[in-house]
C-alpha positions, 0 to 999 in steps of 0.5 A: 595581414591576411595571407592565403599561404599553406605551409608545411613543416613535417620534418625540414631537414634532409639527411647529409649527403656522402658526394662520394657514395653517389652514382653519377648521373643516376637520380636519388631521392632526397626529400618527400612528403606530400606535397613536394619531392627533391631528387639529386644527382651528380653530373659532369658539365664543360664550361667555355673554357674546356674545364670538366666540372662535376655538380649536383643537379636537383630535381624538384616535383610538385605533387599537388594542383596549387602553385607551390614555393619550395624553400631550403637552405644548402648546407655544404663541407668541402674536404669535411670542413663546413662552408662558411655560408652555411645557414646564411642568406648566401646559402637561402634557395627558393624555386617556384613550381606550377601545378604538377611542375617538375623542375630539372636542374642542368649545366645551363641552370640559371636558378642558382640552385646546382651544388659545384662538387669539384673540378675534373682532371684538374691537379690537386691544390691546396687552394681547391677544395671538394664537396664532401657532402650536402645537405638541405636544412629549413625545407619549406613548402608553400601554397601560393 
């Protein structure tokens, strides 16, 4: 089967980011090539039950005049221990961007791309782990 899909695979793994060194509400460059740019930031959201939760949000930019599908695996470390889902289908994500589109995740994002970081203001518990670092691996950008 022939396909019109074009695939870029220059550097497919982003760096492992230490969460504690990330500023709240300021975007940081994460990954960039000739087709896409991915940035991230820490931000706080309030739940319906009035809990404050810290998330990692992403901004995806399509720098081309073509529709692009961005695919990757999330790797997360909680209290410096790798998540069991790292590299599995559960950690696989994809987002489709229209030509020159920029998409920013936020508290209301339903695309399942935000990363849970921690609860804010709750007592520490041995059952609640905090995100200490993350990495996006096998990043692909496919022209559709």
